[in-house]
Structure formats: structure tokens, C-alpha cells
C-alpha positions, 0 to 999 in steps of 0.5 A: 500500500503506497504511503498516504499523501500529506495534507494539501496546502488547502487543508492547512490553510483551512485549519489555520483559518479555523484557528484564527476565527475561533480565537478571534471569536473567543477574545472579541468583546471580552470584559476584564474583571475588576474587583471592588472590595467591601472594606472599611475604606470603600464603605466610609467613602460611600457614606461620606457626606458632600460639602456644603458647596457641592450640596448647594450646586446639586440642590440648585440643579435638582430635576425631579417630577415632584420636587423643585430645586432650592437655593441651599443656605445652611448658615441659619439652619435647615428649612423643611424644603431644604431638608427634603432636597438634602435627604434626596441627595445624601440618603444612603438608602436612596443611593442603594435604590438608584443603584437599581438603575444600573441593573435594569440598564444592564438587563435592557442591554442584555435583551438587545443582544442577539445570540452570536452566529454558531460556527461548526467545524468538522474533520474526517481523517481516513484511517482505513480503506480508500486509496492513495488519493483519499484526503481528509474530509473537512466541513465548516458551517455558520448558522444563526438563530432566527427566533432571537430576531423574532422576539427581540422587539418584544423583549426590548420593549419589556425591558424598556418599560421595566427601566422606565418603571424603575426610574419612577419607582426610584422617584417615588421613593425619593419623594417619600423620603423628602416628605419624611425629612420635611415632616421631621423638620416641622416636628422639630420646629413645633417641639422647639416652640413647646420647649420655649413656652415651657422654659418661659413658664418654668422661669416664671414659676421658679421665681414665684416658688423662690419668693414663696419659699422665703415667705413661708420661712418667714411664716407669711403664707401657709404650707398649702400656698407654697406647695401649690406653687411647687406642684405647678413648677414640678408639673411643668418641669416634668412636661419640659423633660418629656418635650426635650426627650421627644425633641432629641429623638426627633433630631436623630430621626431627621439625621437618619433621614438626611443620611448624616452621621449619627453625631451630626448636630442638625439645626433647623430654621424657624419658618412659618407652618403652612395650613395647606389648601386642600382641593376637593376629593374629586379634584385630587382623585382625578389626577391620580393616574398621572400624578402618583409616581407609584401608579405610573410605575405600576402602569409601566410595569403592566406594559412590561408584562404585556410585552413579556407575554407577547415575547413569550407567544412569539417564542412558541414558534418552531426554532429556525436556524439558517446558515451556510456550509463549506465542505470538502469530501475525501475525494477533494470535492469542495462544496458550498451551500445553504443550511436550514434547520427547523424544530419539529412542531410536535406537542407530544402525546399524553403526559409526554409533552415537548417544550413549545414555550407553553410554560413561559406563556403561562407564567407571562399570562399569570404575571400580567394578571397579577400586575393588573390586580396590583395596580387596581388595588393600589389605585383604590388604596390611594383613593382611600388615603386621599379621603382619609387625609383630607378628612383628618386635615379638616379636623386638625384645622378645626382643632387648632381653632378650638384649642386656641379659643380654649386657651384664650378662655383659660388664660382669661380665667388665670387673670381673673384668679390673679385679680381675685387673689388681691381681694382674698376671693380665691385661693392659691391652689385654685390659681395654680391649678388653672395656670397648669391647665392653661399651659397644657392648653397652650401646648395643645394649640401647638400640637394641633398646629403640628397635626395640621402640617402632618396631615397636610404632608400625608395628603400630599403623599396620597395625592402625589403632588405638593399642595398650595398653602392657604394664604393669610389667615389660613396659616397655622402659626398660633400667636399665643399670648403669654400668661400673666406673671404668677402669684409671687408675694404674700401681699398678693401682688400678681 
């Protein structure tokens, strides 16, 4: 048997070409791995709060569907609107939510990619039989999956809807955090006013108590008179401690919402508290679908479900691959021609069923139904929230009026008792009891005004938009006339 012929120059070129093509395909588009350690330095860098100048620039350039940019000036303390914007810019939880944008963008990028063409190569080496002219049979094929092209549009549309829905979901989370910051700032303002009111009363009561202690030592008054003054002072001091504790807790709450370090001393600026002008329920509910960012996000999520179902339906068609084959047989004949492969459209028999994307269609159909139910449930929940917040706002405004009138009446009673003491027509115990009750009513006026602001912010969240403040007399900044100086000396000089 004559020696077998060496591979021809054509065979060597084909093998070299295959090697180069495979190496190029393997290396093209590769992305290098870059580590990102979760260490102390990286965490501290992520939690670093930008400087005032940097925050000021970003606050002035803020673009948000529900928040307006502000001119940031922290020299005299944070206003509620400034706190809202700072919270959006700094809060680490929002930073984590915004990182979802990168994930969704990557998913959209992935859905737009097509599977690469498939390159197939084969070689059949003669090992027995044949003659001296037999050559190594070579084959080279290039094919492309057409089904990926068929479903690409629907998959990309679904991913784009998810991207837009995610953006609106993030914007809604920012809006909620901003409202929490505004609410916490207003609470600190009202707690500060309560603290100042009690501080003034404590100063007056302490001065009176010191004088009465001296008068009792000189036996100019009875123990009952002195004890009444002391009881009033102790009650006011206990209330002041409760207010101070609430103020400290609320300050930590604000620091947490802003995303500042726990030991940050946050000062708030004294501003007027808006009373909020609430439109009618029909007006607020009519714009829910377009104004509530979470509802808009859910609508886009439903659009994504529709597109996902459409992609699943398109994916049930038999798999189709087209390509081209280049081959050389063992006799040296070189051929080239098209190649087509089609999945056989057979569903199966009995319990044996073949995958024609029925499972994906069922999942997509159920997902769309779930998204529809979630949207309708959230829509109804939003309507109830609006009605409840609007009702609470009306009650809160009435309570401010009622509490202010009750305080004015009790203050007048304190004045009458003070005058009655001059003529021995009232006792000190009755006087100080009325005074303690008057201070309690003054605190209730401030708490009622705080409730107006809180329910107004709740109504804004429910309606999905800021509400216009009531002008003029509609504002809730109670002007509390101070109590007259307390009973001081045994000669009944008030």
C-alpha cells in the first residue's frame, strides 16, 4: 500500500483559518474583571457626606417630577424644603435604590443582544480503506438563530418599560423620603416652640416658688400656698423633660433621614407652618393616574408584562436556524451551500409533552394578571388615603381653632384668679391649678398646629403632588399670648 499523501496546502490553510476565527471569536468583546472590595475604606467613602458647596450646586440643579430645586443656605439652619432636597441627595438608602438603575440598564442591554452566529467545524481523517488519493474530509458551517430576531422587539420593549418603571419607582421613593425629612423638620420646629413656652413658664414659676419659699420661712403664707406653687413648677418641669426627650429623638430621626452621621448636630430654621389648601376629593382623585409616581410605575410595569407575554407567544414558534456550509469530501470535492434547520412542531402525546414555550406563556399570562390586580388595588388604596387625609386635615384645622379659643378662655380665667387673689376671693391652689391647665392648653394649640402640617404632608403623599398653602389667615402659626406673671408675694401682688 503506497504511503498516504500529506495534507494539501488547502487543508492547512483551512485549519489555520479555523484557528484564527475561533480565537478571534473567543477574545472579541471580552470584559476584564475588576474587583471592588467591601472594606472599611470603600464603605466610609460611600457614606461620606458632600460639602456644603457641592450640596448647594446639586440642590440648585435638582430635576425631579415632584420636587423643585432650592437655593441651599445652611448658615441659619435647615428649612423643611431644604431638608427634603438634602435627604434626596445624601440618603444612603436612596443611593442603594438608584443603584437599581444600573441593573435594569444592564438587563435592557442584555435583551438587545442577539445570540452570536454558531460556527461548526468538522474533520474526517481516513484511517482505513480508500486509496492513495483519499484526503481528509473537512466541513465548516455558520448558522444563526432566527427566533432571537423574532422576539427581540418584544423583549426590548419589556425591558424598556421595566427601566422606565424603575426610574419612577426610584422617584417615588425619593419623594417619600423628602416628605419624611420635611415632616421631621416641622416636628422639630413645633417641639422647639413647646420647649420655649415651657422654659418661659418654668422661669416664671421658679421665681414665684423662690419668693414663696422665703415667705413661708418667714411664716407669711401657709404650707398649702407654697406647695401649690411647687406642684405647678414640678408639673411643668416634668412636661419640659418629656418635650426635650421627644425633641432629641426627633433630631436623630431627621439625621437618619438626611443620611448624616449619627453625631451630626442638625439645626433647623424657624419658618412659618403652612395650613395647606386642600382641593376637593374629586379634584385630587382625578389626577391620580398621572400624578402618583407609584401608579405610573405600576402602569409601566403592566406594559412590561404585556410585552413579556407577547415575547413569550412569539417564542412558541418552531426554532429556525439558517446558515451556510463549506465542505470538502475525501475525494477533494469542495462544496458550498445553504443550511436550514427547523424544530419539529410536535406537542407530544399524553403526559409526554415537548417544550413549545407553553410554560413561559403561562407564567407571562399569570404575571400580567397579577400586575393588573396590583395596580387596581393600589389605585383604590390611594383613593382611600386621599379621603382619609383630607378628612383628618379638616379636623386638625378645626382643632387648632378650638384649642386656641380654649386657651384664650383659660388664660382669661388665670387673670381673673390673679385679680381675685388681691381681694382674698380665691385661693392659691385654685390659681395654680388653672395656670397648669392653661399651659397644657397652650401646648395643645401647638400640637394641633403640628397635626395640621402632618396631615397636610400625608395628603400630599396620597395625592402625589405638593399642595398650595392657604394664604393669610389660613396659616397655622398660633400667636399665643403669654400668661400673666404668677402669684409671687404674700401681699398678693400678681
